[in-house]
VEXSENU-378924 format. One record per atom (N, C-alpha, C): x, y, z; residue in three letters; atom name. Coordinates in steps of 0.2 Angstrom, whole numbers, plus 5000, padded with zeros to 4 digits. Atoms other than C-alpha are relative to their C-alpha. Example, Ala and Ser with C-alpha at 12.3 -4.5 7.8 and 13.67 -1.06 7.14 Angstrom:
2
+------+------+------+--------+-------+
|   px |   py |   pz | vodren | ketor |
+------+------+------+--------+-------+
| 5004 | 4994 | 5000 |    Ala |     N |
| 5062 | 4978 | 5039 |    Ala |    CA |
| 5004 | 5006 | 5000 |    Ala |     C |
| 4996 | 4994 | 4999 |    Ser |     N |
| 5068 | 4995 | 5036 |    Ser |    CA |
| 4996 | 5005 | 5003 |    Ser |     C |
+------+------+------+--------+-------+
//
This chain:
164
+------+------+------+--------+-------+
|   px |   py |   pz | vodren | ketor |
+------+------+------+--------+-------+
| 4996 | 5003 | 4996 |    Met |     N |
| 4964 | 5069 | 4951 |    Met |    CA |
| 4998 | 4992 | 5001 |    Met |     C |
| 5002 | 5007 | 5000 |    Pro |     N |
| 4965 | 5050 | 4952 |    Pro |    CA |
| 4998 | 4998 | 5006 |    Pro |     C |
| 5003 | 5003 | 4994 |    Thr |     N |
| 4955 | 5041 | 4964 |    Thr |    CA |
| 5000 | 4992 | 5000 |    Thr |     C |
| 5000 | 5007 | 5001 |    Arg |     N |
| 4958 | 5023 | 4958 |    Arg |    CA |
| 5007 | 4997 | 5001 |    Arg |     C |
| 4994 | 5003 | 4999 |    Ile |     N |
| 4972 | 5012 | 4964 |    Ile |    CA |
| 5001 | 4995 | 4995 |    Ile |     C |
| 4999 | 5004 | 5006 |    Ala |     N |
| 4979 | 5004 | 4949 |    Ala |    CA |
| 5003 | 4993 | 5002 |    Ala |     C |
| 4998 | 5007 | 4998 |    Ala |     N |
| 4981 | 4985 | 4950 |    Ala |    CA |
| 5007 | 4998 | 4997 |    Ala |     C |
| 4994 | 5002 | 5003 |    Pro |     N |
| 4999 | 4979 | 4949 |    Pro |    CA |
| 5000 | 4994 | 4995 |    Pro |     C |
| 5000 | 5004 | 5005 |    Ala |     N |
| 5004 | 4968 | 4935 |    Ala |    CA |
| 4998 | 4992 | 5002 |    Ala |     C |
| 5001 | 5007 | 4998 |    Ser |     N |
| 5004 | 4952 | 4945 |    Ser |    CA |
| 4994 | 4999 | 5005 |    Ser |     C |
| 5005 | 5000 | 4995 |    Ala |     N |
| 4989 | 4955 | 4956 |    Ala |    CA |
| 4994 | 4995 | 4997 |    Ala |     C |
| 5005 | 5004 | 5003 |    Met |     N |
| 4975 | 4947 | 4945 |    Met |    CA |
| 5002 | 4997 | 4994 |    Met |     C |
| 4998 | 5004 | 5006 |    Arg |     N |
| 4976 | 4934 | 4932 |    Arg |    CA |
| 4997 | 5003 | 4994 |    Arg |     C |
| 5004 | 4996 | 5006 |    Lys |     N |
| 4963 | 4943 | 4921 |    Lys |    CA |
| 4995 | 5005 | 5003 |    Lys |     C |
| 5004 | 4995 | 4998 |    Glu |     N |
| 4953 | 4958 | 4922 |    Glu |    CA |
| 4993 | 4999 | 4998 |    Glu |     C |
| 5007 | 5001 | 5002 |    Pro |     N |
| 4934 | 4956 | 4922 |    Pro |    CA |
| 4998 | 5005 | 4995 |    Pro |     C |
| 5002 | 4995 | 5005 |    Arg |     N |
| 4927 | 4964 | 4906 |    Arg |    CA |
| 4992 | 5001 | 4999 |    Arg |     C |
| 5007 | 5000 | 5001 |    Gln |     N |
| 4909 | 4960 | 4905 |    Gln |    CA |
| 4996 | 5001 | 5007 |    Gln |     C |
| 5004 | 4998 | 4994 |    Ala |     N |
| 4895 | 4965 | 4918 |    Ala |    CA |
| 5000 | 4993 | 5004 |    Ala |     C |
| 5001 | 5007 | 4997 |    Arg |     N |
| 4893 | 4946 | 4923 |    Arg |    CA |
| 5007 | 4999 | 5004 |    Arg |     C |
| 4993 | 5002 | 4996 |    Ser |     N |
| 4912 | 4944 | 4927 |    Ser |    CA |
| 5002 | 5005 | 5005 |    Ser |     C |
| 4999 | 4994 | 4995 |    Arg |     N |
| 4913 | 4961 | 4936 |    Arg |    CA |
| 4996 | 4998 | 5006 |    Arg |     C |
| 5005 | 5002 | 4994 |    Ala |     N |
| 4898 | 4955 | 4947 |    Ala |    CA |
| 5003 | 4994 | 5003 |    Ala |     C |
| 4997 | 5006 | 4997 |    Thr |     N |
| 4907 | 4938 | 4950 |    Thr |    CA |
| 5006 | 5002 | 5004 |    Thr |     C |
| 4995 | 4998 | 4996 |    Thr |     N |
| 4923 | 4946 | 4955 |    Thr |    CA |
| 4998 | 5005 | 5006 |    Thr |     C |
| 5002 | 4996 | 4994 |    Ala |     N |
| 4914 | 4959 | 4966 |    Ala |    CA |
| 4997 | 4995 | 5006 |    Ala |     C |
| 5002 | 5005 | 4995 |    Ala |     N |
| 4905 | 4944 | 4975 |    Ala |    CA |
| 5006 | 4996 | 5003 |    Ala |     C |
| 4994 | 5003 | 4997 |    Ile |     N |
| 4922 | 4936 | 4977 |    Ile |    CA |
| 5003 | 5004 | 5005 |    Ile |     C |
| 4997 | 4995 | 4995 |    Leu |     N |
| 4929 | 4952 | 4985 |    Leu |    CA |
| 4996 | 5001 | 5006 |    Leu |     C |
| 5004 | 4999 | 4994 |    Asp |     N |
| 4914 | 4954 | 4996 |    Asp |    CA |
| 5000 | 4994 | 5005 |    Asp |     C |
| 4999 | 5006 | 4996 |    Ala |     N |
| 4915 | 4936 | 5002 |    Ala |    CA |
| 5007 | 5000 | 5004 |    Ala |     C |
| 4993 | 5000 | 4997 |    Ala |     N |
| 4934 | 4938 | 5005 |    Ala |    CA |
| 5000 | 5005 | 5006 |    Ala |     C |
| 5000 | 4995 | 4995 |    Ala |     N |
| 4931 | 4954 | 5015 |    Ala |    CA |
| 4996 | 4998 | 5006 |    Ala |     C |
| 5004 | 5003 | 4995 |    His |     N |
| 4917 | 4946 | 5025 |    His |    CA |
| 5004 | 4995 | 5004 |    His |     C |
| 4997 | 5005 | 4997 |    Ile |     N |
| 4927 | 4931 | 5029 |    Ile |    CA |
| 5006 | 5003 | 5004 |    Ile |     C |
| 4994 | 4997 | 4997 |    Leu |     N |
| 4943 | 4941 | 5033 |    Leu |    CA |
| 4998 | 5004 | 5007 |    Leu |     C |
| 5002 | 4997 | 4994 |    Gly |     N |
| 4933 | 4951 | 5046 |    Gly |    CA |
| 4997 | 4995 | 5005 |    Gly |     C |
| 5002 | 5005 | 4995 |    Glu |     N |
| 4925 | 4935 | 5054 |    Glu |    CA |
| 5005 | 4996 | 5002 |    Glu |     C |
| 4995 | 5006 | 4998 |    Leu |     N |
| 4940 | 4923 | 5054 |    Leu |    CA |
| 5007 | 5003 | 5000 |    Leu |     C |
| 4993 | 4998 | 5000 |    Gly |     N |
| 4955 | 4934 | 5051 |    Gly |    CA |
| 5004 | 4997 | 4994 |    Gly |     C |
| 4995 | 5002 | 5006 |    Trp |     N |
| 4970 | 4932 | 5039 |    Trp |    CA |
| 5001 | 4992 | 5000 |    Trp |     C |
| 4999 | 5007 | 5000 |    Thr |     N |
| 4973 | 4914 | 5045 |    Thr |    CA |
| 4994 | 4996 | 4999 |    Thr |     C |
| 5006 | 5004 | 5001 |    Gly |     N |
| 4955 | 4908 | 5044 |    Gly |    CA |
| 4998 | 5001 | 4993 |    Gly |     C |
| 5002 | 4999 | 5007 |    Leu |     N |
| 4953 | 4915 | 5026 |    Leu |    CA |
| 5003 | 4995 | 4996 |    Leu |     C |
| 4997 | 5005 | 5005 |    Thr |     N |
| 4955 | 4901 | 5013 |    Thr |    CA |
| 4997 | 5002 | 4993 |    Thr |     C |
| 5003 | 4999 | 5007 |    Thr |     N |
| 4952 | 4902 | 4994 |    Thr |    CA |
| 4994 | 4996 | 5000 |    Thr |     C |
| 5006 | 5005 | 5000 |    Asn |     N |
| 4940 | 4887 | 4996 |    Asn |    CA |
| 4994 | 5003 | 5004 |    Asn |     C |
| 5005 | 4997 | 4997 |    Val |     N |
| 4930 | 4896 | 5009 |    Val |    CA |
| 4997 | 5006 | 4997 |    Val |     C |
| 5002 | 4994 | 5004 |    Val |     N |
| 4929 | 4912 | 4999 |    Val |    CA |
| 4996 | 4998 | 4994 |    Val |     C |
| 5004 | 5003 | 5005 |    Ala |     N |
| 4923 | 4902 | 4984 |    Ala |    CA |
| 4993 | 4998 | 5002 |    Ala |     C |
| 5006 | 5002 | 4997 |    Glu |     N |
| 4910 | 4894 | 4994 |    Glu |    CA |
| 4995 | 5005 | 5002 |    Glu |     C |
| 5004 | 4994 | 4997 |    Val |     N |
| 4903 | 4910 | 5002 |    Val |    CA |
| 4998 | 5004 | 4994 |    Val |     C |
| 5001 | 4996 | 5006 |    Ala |     N |
| 4904 | 4919 | 4985 |    Ala |    CA |
| 4995 | 4996 | 4995 |    Ala |     C |
| 5005 | 5003 | 5004 |    Gly |     N |
| 4894 | 4905 | 4977 |    Gly |    CA |
| 5003 | 4998 | 4993 |    Gly |     C |
| 4996 | 5002 | 5007 |    Val |     N |
| 4908 | 4901 | 4963 |    Val |    CA |
| 5004 | 4994 | 5002 |    Val |     C |
| 4995 | 5005 | 4999 |    Ser |     N |
| 4919 | 4887 | 4960 |    Ser |    CA |
| 5007 | 5002 | 5001 |    Ser |     C |
| 4993 | 4998 | 4998 |    Ile |     N |
| 4937 | 4887 | 4966 |    Ile |    CA |
| 5003 | 5001 | 4993 |    Ile |     C |
| 4997 | 4998 | 5006 |    Gly |     N |
| 4942 | 4886 | 4948 |    Gly |    CA |
| 4999 | 5007 | 4997 |    Gly |     C |
| 5001 | 4993 | 5002 |    Leu |     N |
| 4933 | 4902 | 4944 |    Leu |    CA |
| 5003 | 5005 | 5004 |    Leu |     C |
| 4996 | 4995 | 4996 |    Leu |     N |
| 4941 | 4911 | 4958 |    Leu |    CA |
| 5007 | 5000 | 4998 |    Leu |     C |
| 4993 | 5000 | 5003 |    Tyr |     N |
| 4958 | 4905 | 4952 |    Tyr |    CA |
| 5001 | 5003 | 4993 |    Tyr |     C |
| 4999 | 4996 | 5006 |    Gln |     N |
| 4954 | 4912 | 4935 |    Gln |    CA |
| 5002 | 5007 | 5001 |    Gln |     C |
| 4998 | 4993 | 4998 |    Tyr |     N |
| 4955 | 4929 | 4943 |    Tyr |    CA |
| 5005 | 5001 | 5005 |    Tyr |     C |
| 4995 | 4999 | 4995 |    Phe |     N |
| 4966 | 4927 | 4958 |    Phe |    CA |
| 5004 | 4994 | 5001 |    Phe |     C |
| 4996 | 5005 | 5000 |    Pro |     N |
| 4981 | 4917 | 4958 |    Pro |    CA |
| 5001 | 4997 | 5007 |    Pro |     C |
| 4999 | 5002 | 4993 |    Asn |     N |
| 4982 | 4915 | 4977 |    Asn |    CA |
| 4997 | 5004 | 5005 |    Asn |     C |
| 5003 | 4996 | 4994 |    Lys |     N |
| 4976 | 4921 | 4994 |    Lys |    CA |
| 5002 | 5007 | 5000 |    Lys |     C |
| 4997 | 4993 | 5000 |    Leu |     N |
| 4988 | 4936 | 4994 |    Leu |    CA |
| 4997 | 5004 | 4995 |    Leu |     C |
| 5003 | 4996 | 5006 |    Ala |     N |
| 4982 | 4942 | 4977 |    Ala |    CA |
| 4993 | 5002 | 5001 |    Ala |     C |
| 5007 | 4999 | 4998 |    Leu |     N |
| 4964 | 4941 | 4983 |    Leu |    CA |
| 5000 | 5005 | 5005 |    Leu |     C |
| 5000 | 4995 | 4994 |    Ile |     N |
| 4968 | 4951 | 4999 |    Ile |    CA |
| 5002 | 5006 | 4997 |    Ile |     C |
| 4998 | 4993 | 5003 |    Glu |     N |
| 4977 | 4964 | 4989 |    Glu |    CA |
| 4995 | 5003 | 4996 |    Glu |     C |
| 5006 | 4997 | 5004 |    Ala |     N |
| 4962 | 4966 | 4978 |    Ala |    CA |
| 4995 | 5003 | 5004 |    Ala |     C |
| 5005 | 4998 | 4995 |    Val |     N |
| 4951 | 4968 | 4993 |    Val |    CA |
| 5003 | 5007 | 5003 |    Val |     C |
| 4997 | 4994 | 4997 |    Arg |     N |
| 4963 | 4981 | 5000 |    Arg |    CA |
| 5000 | 5006 | 4995 |    Arg |     C |
| 5000 | 4995 | 5005 |    Arg |     N |
| 4965 | 4990 | 4983 |    Arg |    CA |
| 4993 | 5003 | 4999 |    Arg |     C |
| 5007 | 4998 | 5001 |    Arg |     N |
| 4946 | 4991 | 4982 |    Arg |    CA |
| 4998 | 5005 | 5006 |    Arg |     C |
| 5001 | 4996 | 4994 |    His |     N |
| 4945 | 4998 | 5000 |    His |    CA |
| 5004 | 5007 | 4999 |    His |     C |
| 4996 | 4994 | 5001 |    Phe |     N |
| 4959 | 5011 | 4996 |    Phe |    CA |
| 4996 | 5004 | 4995 |    Phe |     C |
| 5004 | 4997 | 5005 |    Thr |     N |
| 4949 | 5016 | 4980 |    Thr |    CA |
| 4994 | 5004 | 5003 |    Thr |     C |
| 5006 | 4997 | 4997 |    Glu |     N |
| 4933 | 5019 | 4990 |    Glu |    CA |
| 5002 | 5005 | 5004 |    Glu |     C |
| 4998 | 4995 | 4995 |    Val |     N |
| 4942 | 5029 | 5003 |    Val |    CA |
| 5002 | 5006 | 4996 |    Val |     C |
| 4998 | 4995 | 5004 |    Leu |     N |
| 4950 | 5040 | 4989 |    Leu |    CA |
| 4994 | 5004 | 4997 |    Leu |     C |
| 5006 | 4997 | 5003 |    Val |     N |
| 4933 | 5043 | 4981 |    Val |    CA |
| 4997 | 5005 | 5005 |    Val |     C |
| 5003 | 4996 | 4994 |    Val |     N |
| 4926 | 5049 | 4998 |    Val |    CA |
| 5004 | 5007 | 5001 |    Val |     C |
| 4996 | 4994 | 4999 |    Leu |     N |
| 4941 | 5061 | 5000 |    Leu |    CA |
| 5000 | 5005 | 4995 |    Leu |     C |
| 5000 | 4996 | 5006 |    Ser |     N |
| 4940 | 5067 | 4983 |    Ser |    CA |
| 4993 | 5005 | 5000 |    Ser |     C |
| 5007 | 4996 | 4999 |    Ala |     N |
| 4921 | 5072 | 4986 |    Ala |    CA |
| 5001 | 5005 | 5005 |    Ala |     C |
| 4999 | 4995 | 4995 |    Ala |     N |
| 4926 | 5080 | 5002 |    Ala |    CA |
| 5004 | 5006 | 4999 |    Ala |     C |
| 4995 | 4994 | 5002 |    Ser |     N |
| 4939 | 5091 | 4994 |    Ser |    CA |
| 4998 | 5004 | 4994 |    Ser |     C |
| 5003 | 4996 | 5005 |    Asp |     N |
| 4927 | 5098 | 4981 |    Asp |    CA |
| 5000 | 5007 | 5001 |    Asp |     C |
| 5000 | 4992 | 4999 |    Asn |     N |
| 4930 | 5117 | 4980 |    Asn |    CA |
| 4993 | 5002 | 4998 |    Asn |     C |
| 5007 | 4997 | 5002 |    Ala |     N |
| 4913 | 5119 | 4972 |    Ala |    CA |
| 4995 | 4999 | 5005 |    Ala |     C |
| 5005 | 5001 | 4994 |    Ala |     N |
| 4904 | 5112 | 4987 |    Ala |    CA |
| 5000 | 5005 | 5005 |    Ala |     C |
| 5000 | 4996 | 4994 |    Thr |     N |
| 4899 | 5121 | 5002 |    Thr |    CA |
| 5004 | 4997 | 5006 |    Thr |     C |
| 4996 | 5003 | 4994 |    Arg |     N |
| 4909 | 5119 | 5018 |    Arg |    CA |
| 4996 | 4994 | 5003 |    Arg |     C |
| 5004 | 5005 | 4997 |    Lys |     N |
| 4895 | 5110 | 5026 |    Lys |    CA |
| 4999 | 4994 | 4996 |    Lys |     C |
| 5000 | 5006 | 5004 |    Asp |     N |
| 4893 | 5098 | 5011 |    Asp |    CA |
| 5007 | 4996 | 5000 |    Asp |     C |
| 4993 | 5004 | 5000 |    Arg |     N |
| 4912 | 5094 | 5011 |    Arg |    CA |
| 5001 | 4996 | 5006 |    Arg |     C |
| 4999 | 5003 | 4994 |    Ile |     N |
| 4912 | 5090 | 5029 |    Ile |    CA |
| 4995 | 4994 | 5001 |    Ile |     C |
| 5005 | 5005 | 5000 |    Trp |     N |
| 4896 | 5080 | 5027 |    Trp |    CA |
| 5002 | 4994 | 4996 |    Trp |     C |
| 4998 | 5005 | 5005 |    Ala |     N |
| 4903 | 5071 | 5012 |    Ala |    CA |
| 5006 | 4995 | 5003 |    Ala |     C |
| 4994 | 5004 | 4997 |    Leu |     N |
| 4919 | 5066 | 5022 |    Leu |    CA |
| 4997 | 4996 | 5006 |    Leu |     C |
| 5003 | 5004 | 4994 |    Ala |     N |
| 4909 | 5060 | 5038 |    Ala |    CA |
| 4996 | 4995 | 4998 |    Ala |     C |
| 5005 | 5005 | 5002 |    Glu |     N |
| 4895 | 5051 | 5029 |    Glu |    CA |
| 5004 | 4995 | 4996 |    Glu |     C |
| 4997 | 5004 | 5004 |    Gly |     N |
| 4907 | 5044 | 5016 |    Gly |    CA |
| 5005 | 4995 | 5004 |    Gly |     C |
| 4995 | 5004 | 4996 |    Met |     N |
| 4920 | 5037 | 5029 |    Met |    CA |
| 4996 | 4995 | 5004 |    Met |     C |
| 5004 | 5004 | 4997 |    Ile |     N |
| 4906 | 5030 | 5039 |    Ile |    CA |
| 4998 | 4994 | 4996 |    Ile |     C |
| 5002 | 5005 | 5005 |    Arg |     N |
| 4899 | 5021 | 5024 |    Arg |    CA |
| 5005 | 4995 | 4998 |    Arg |     C |
| 4995 | 5005 | 5002 |    Val |     N |
| 4915 | 5014 | 5018 |    Val |    CA |
| 5003 | 4996 | 5005 |    Val |     C |
| 4997 | 5004 | 4994 |    His |     N |
| 4921 | 5008 | 5035 |    His |    CA |
| 4995 | 4996 | 5004 |    His |     C |
| 5005 | 5004 | 4996 |    Ser |     N |
| 4905 | 5001 | 5041 |    Ser |    CA |
| 4998 | 4994 | 4996 |    Ser |     C |
| 5002 | 5005 | 5004 |    Arg |     N |
| 4903 | 4989 | 5026 |    Arg |    CA |
| 5003 | 4993 | 5003 |    Arg |     C |
| 4997 | 5006 | 4997 |    Tyr |     N |
| 4915 | 4976 | 5033 |    Tyr |    CA |
| 5005 | 5003 | 5006 |    Tyr |     C |
| 4996 | 4996 | 4995 |    Pro |     N |
| 4922 | 4985 | 5049 |    Pro |    CA |
| 5005 | 4996 | 5003 |    Pro |     C |
| 4994 | 5004 | 4997 |    Ala |     N |
| 4932 | 4970 | 5056 |    Ala |    CA |
| 5005 | 4999 | 4995 |    Ala |     C |
| 4995 | 5001 | 5006 |    Ala |     N |
| 4940 | 4967 | 5039 |    Ala |    CA |
| 5005 | 5006 | 4999 |    Ala |     C |
| 4996 | 4994 | 5001 |    His |     N |
| 4947 | 4985 | 5039 |    His |    CA |
| 5006 | 4999 | 5005 |    His |     C |
| 4995 | 5001 | 4995 |    Arg |     N |
| 4957 | 4981 | 5055 |    Arg |    CA |
| 5005 | 4994 | 4997 |    Arg |     C |
| 4996 | 5006 | 5002 |    Val |     N |
| 4963 | 4964 | 5048 |    Val |    CA |
| 5004 | 5002 | 4994 |    Val |     C |
| 4996 | 4998 | 5006 |    Leu |     N |
| 4968 | 4972 | 5031 |    Leu |    CA |
| 5006 | 5005 | 5002 |    Leu |     C |
| 4995 | 4995 | 4998 |    Met |     N |
| 4978 | 4986 | 5040 |    Met |    CA |
| 5005 | 4997 | 5005 |    Met |     C |
| 4995 | 5002 | 4995 |    Glu |     N |
| 4986 | 4976 | 5054 |    Glu |    CA |
| 5002 | 4993 | 5000 |    Glu |     C |
| 4999 | 5007 | 4999 |    Glu |     N |
| 4985 | 4958 | 5052 |    Glu |    CA |
| 5003 | 4996 | 4993 |    Glu |     C |
| 4999 | 5004 | 5006 |    Ser |     N |
| 4986 | 4952 | 5034 |    Ser |    CA |
| 5007 | 5003 | 4997 |    Ser |     C |
| 4994 | 4998 | 5003 |    Pro |     N |
| 5003 | 4953 | 5025 |    Pro |    CA |
| 4999 | 5004 | 4993 |    Pro |     C |
| 5001 | 4996 | 5006 |    Arg |     N |
| 5006 | 4965 | 5010 |    Arg |    CA |
| 5005 | 4997 | 4995 |    Arg |     C |
| 4996 | 5003 | 5005 |    Ala |     N |
| 5012 | 4959 | 4994 |    Ala |    CA |
| 5006 | 5005 | 4998 |    Ala |     C |
| 4995 | 4996 | 5002 |    Val |     N |
| 5029 | 4966 | 4988 |    Val |    CA |
| 4998 | 5004 | 4994 |    Val |     C |
| 5002 | 4997 | 5006 |    Tyr |     N |
| 5022 | 4970 | 4971 |    Tyr |    CA |
| 4995 | 5005 | 5001 |    Tyr |     C |
| 5005 | 4996 | 4999 |    Ala |     N |
| 5008 | 4980 | 4979 |    Ala |    CA |
| 5003 | 5007 | 5003 |    Ala |     C |
| 4997 | 4995 | 4996 |    Arg |     N |
| 5020 | 4992 | 4988 |    Arg |    CA |
| 4998 | 5007 | 4997 |    Arg |     C |
| 5001 | 4993 | 5004 |    Gly |     N |
| 5018 | 5006 | 4975 |    Gly |    CA |
| 4993 | 5002 | 5001 |    Gly |     C |
| 5007 | 4998 | 4999 |    Gly |     N |
| 4999 | 5006 | 4977 |    Gly |    CA |
| 4999 | 5002 | 5007 |    Gly |     C |
| 5001 | 4998 | 4993 |    His |     N |
| 5000 | 5007 | 4996 |    His |    CA |
| 5003 | 5007 | 5001 |    His |     C |
| 4996 | 4994 | 5000 |    Asp |     N |
| 5013 | 5021 | 4994 |    Asp |    CA |
| 4995 | 5006 | 4997 |    Asp |     C |
| 5005 | 4995 | 5003 |    Phe |     N |
| 5001 | 5030 | 4982 |    Phe |    CA |
| 4994 | 5002 | 5004 |    Phe |     C |
| 5006 | 4999 | 4995 |    Phe |     N |
| 4986 | 5028 | 4994 |    Phe |    CA |
| 5002 | 5005 | 5005 |    Phe |     C |
| 4998 | 4996 | 4994 |    Glu |     N |
| 4996 | 5035 | 5009 |    Glu |    CA |
| 5001 | 5007 | 4998 |    Glu |     C |
| 4998 | 4993 | 5002 |    Lys |     N |
| 5002 | 5050 | 4999 |    Lys |    CA |
| 4993 | 5004 | 4998 |    Lys |     C |
| 5006 | 4996 | 5002 |    Glu |     N |
| 4985 | 5054 | 4991 |    Glu |    CA |
| 4995 | 5001 | 5006 |    Glu |     C |
| 5004 | 4999 | 4994 |    Cys |     N |
| 4976 | 5052 | 5008 |    Cys |    CA |
| 5003 | 5007 | 5004 |    Cys |     C |
| 4997 | 4994 | 4997 |    Gln |     N |
| 4988 | 5065 | 5015 |    Gln |    CA |
| 4999 | 5006 | 4996 |    Gln |     C |
| 5002 | 4994 | 5004 |    Arg |     N |
| 4986 | 5077 | 5001 |    Arg |    CA |
| 4993 | 5002 | 5000 |    Arg |     C |
| 5007 | 4998 | 4999 |    Tyr |     N |
| 4967 | 5076 | 5002 |    Tyr |    CA |
| 4999 | 5003 | 5006 |    Tyr |     C |
| 5001 | 4998 | 4994 |    Tyr |     N |
| 4967 | 5078 | 5020 |    Tyr |    CA |
| 5003 | 5007 | 5001 |    Tyr |     C |
| 4997 | 4993 | 5000 |    Glu |     N |
| 4979 | 5093 | 5019 |    Glu |    CA |
| 4995 | 5005 | 4997 |    Glu |     C |
| 5005 | 4995 | 5004 |    Ala |     N |
| 4967 | 5101 | 5006 |    Ala |    CA |
| 4994 | 5001 | 5004 |    Ala |     C |
| 5006 | 5000 | 4996 |    Ile |     N |
| 4952 | 5097 | 5016 |    Ile |    CA |
| 5001 | 5005 | 5006 |    Ile |     C |
| 4999 | 4996 | 4994 |    Ile |     N |
| 4959 | 5105 | 5032 |    Ile |    CA |
| 5001 | 5008 | 4998 |    Ile |     C |
| 4998 | 4993 | 5002 |    Lys |     N |
| 4966 | 5120 | 5022 |    Lys |    CA |
| 4993 | 5004 | 4998 |    Lys |     C |
| 5006 | 4997 | 5003 |    Met |     N |
| 4949 | 5124 | 5013 |    Met |    CA |
| 4995 | 5001 | 5005 |    Met |     C |
| 5005 | 4999 | 4995 |    Asn |     N |
| 4939 | 5122 | 5029 |    Asn |    CA |
| 5002 | 5004 | 5006 |    Asn |     C |
| 4998 | 4997 | 4994 |    Ser |     N |
| 4950 | 5131 | 5041 |    Ser |    CA |
| 5000 | 5008 | 5000 |    Ser |     C |
| 5000 | 4992 | 5000 |    His |     N |
| 4947 | 5149 | 5035 |    His |    CA |
| 4994 | 5003 | 5004 |    His |     C |
| 5006 | 4998 | 4996 |    Arg |     N |
| 4931 | 5150 | 5045 |    Arg |    CA |
| 5000 | 4995 | 5006 |    Arg |     C |
| 5000 | 5004 | 4994 |    Thr |     N |
| 4930 | 5145 | 5063 |    Thr |    CA |
| 4993 | 4999 | 5003 |    Thr |     C |
| 5007 | 5001 | 4998 |    Thr |     N |
| 4911 | 5146 | 5065 |    Thr |    CA |
| 4998 | 4993 | 5000 |    Thr |     C |
| 5002 | 5007 | 5000 |    Glu |     N |
| 4902 | 5131 | 5070 |    Glu |    CA |
| 4994 | 4999 | 4995 |    Glu |     C |
| 5005 | 5002 | 5005 |    Leu |     N |
| 4891 | 5122 | 5058 |    Leu |    CA |
| 4994 | 4997 | 5004 |    Leu |     C |
| 5006 | 5002 | 4997 |    Ser |     N |
| 4873 | 5119 | 5062 |    Ser |    CA |
| 4998 | 4993 | 4996 |    Ser |     C |
| 5001 | 5006 | 5003 |    Ile |     N |
| 4869 | 5101 | 5059 |    Ile |    CA |
| 4993 | 5000 | 4996 |    Ile |     C |
| 5006 | 5000 | 5003 |    Gly |     N |
| 4851 | 5104 | 5054 |    Gly |    CA |
| 4999 | 5005 | 4994 |    Gly |     C |
| 5000 | 4995 | 5005 |    Ala |     N |
| 4855 | 5119 | 5043 |    Ala |    CA |
| 5002 | 4998 | 4993 |    Ala |     C |
+------+------+------+--------+-------+
//
């Protein structure tokens, strides 16, 4: 089952291939998520992101053509992280306790990294028209995973012992 949101054709100018360029784009996305949480959509600029990430503005623009493409990349990364957690929590081979633990621990981990950025991503920042398919895919996959998790965990009504 796919757990990765594919990048739309117009999102990034180029995909990072080498470890160094992947680390650079990760630093840019981390900086953008941090700034988004601190200053909101209107306070985020590509210049500030480049400065916080420790890269030149030219390097940032090698990967992201504009502010919206940058935010869509942050959103896509977040969606992918959530789907990975949901996939782990719907693993039939795991015990019920392990599935529930994977869901709770995973969602806390994903959403505590940049908690304020999550709200801005979902409520404040605009969404690119070209990314609509990725958003729709994410919503459908979330619903599918949650339905599977509920179904596979609803057959027993006994309480879980946290220490067990």
